[in-house]
C-alpha positions as CSV (number, residue, x, y, z in Angstrom):
1,M,0.0,0.0,0.0
2,K,1.1,3.6,-0.7
3,N,-0.2,6.9,0.6
4,I,-1.5,9.5,-1.8
5,V,-2.9,13.0,-1.3
6,L,-6.2,13.9,-3.0
7,S,-8.3,17.0,-3.0
8,A,-11.5,18.1,-4.9
9,D,-11.8,21.8,-4.3
10,G,-11.4,21.4,-0.5
11,E,-9.2,20.1,2.2
12,R,-6.5,17.7,1.1
13,K,-6.7,14.2,2.6
14,V,-4.3,11.2,2.6
15,Y,-5.5,7.9,1.4
16,S,-3.8,4.5,1.5
17,V,-4.2,2.7,-1.9
18,P,-2.8,-0.3,-3.6
19,E,0.6,0.3,-5.2
20,A,-0.8,-0.2,-8.7
21,V,-3.3,2.6,-8.1
22,A,-0.6,5.0,-6.8
23,D,1.8,4.1,-9.6
24,Y,-0.8,4.9,-12.3
25,L,-2.6,7.8,-10.5
26,Y,-1.6,10.3,-13.2
27,E,-2.9,8.2,-16.0
28,Y,-6.2,7.6,-14.1
29,C,-6.6,11.3,-13.6
30,M,-6.0,12.0,-17.3
31,D,-8.5,9.3,-18.3
32,F,-11.1,10.9,-15.9
33,D,-10.3,14.4,-17.4
34,K,-10.9,13.1,-20.9
35,W,-14.2,11.4,-19.8
36,L,-15.3,14.6,-18.0
37,W,-14.9,16.7,-21.2
38,S,-16.2,14.2,-23.7
39,S,-19.0,12.0,-22.2
40,P,-22.6,13.1,-22.2
41,D,-22.9,11.2,-18.8
42,A,-20.5,13.8,-17.3
43,K,-22.8,16.8,-17.9
44,K,-24.0,16.9,-14.3
45,Y,-20.4,17.3,-13.1
């Protein structure tokens, strides 16, 4: 397990996640960003 720091327009928090998640966090964030701008399901966000 690895610790990561996340925030969504608020206070930062530390989360313990599996190493594979921590190692690819940047890629996961970029995939989410692409989805957020291109998916009709993301309109509410």
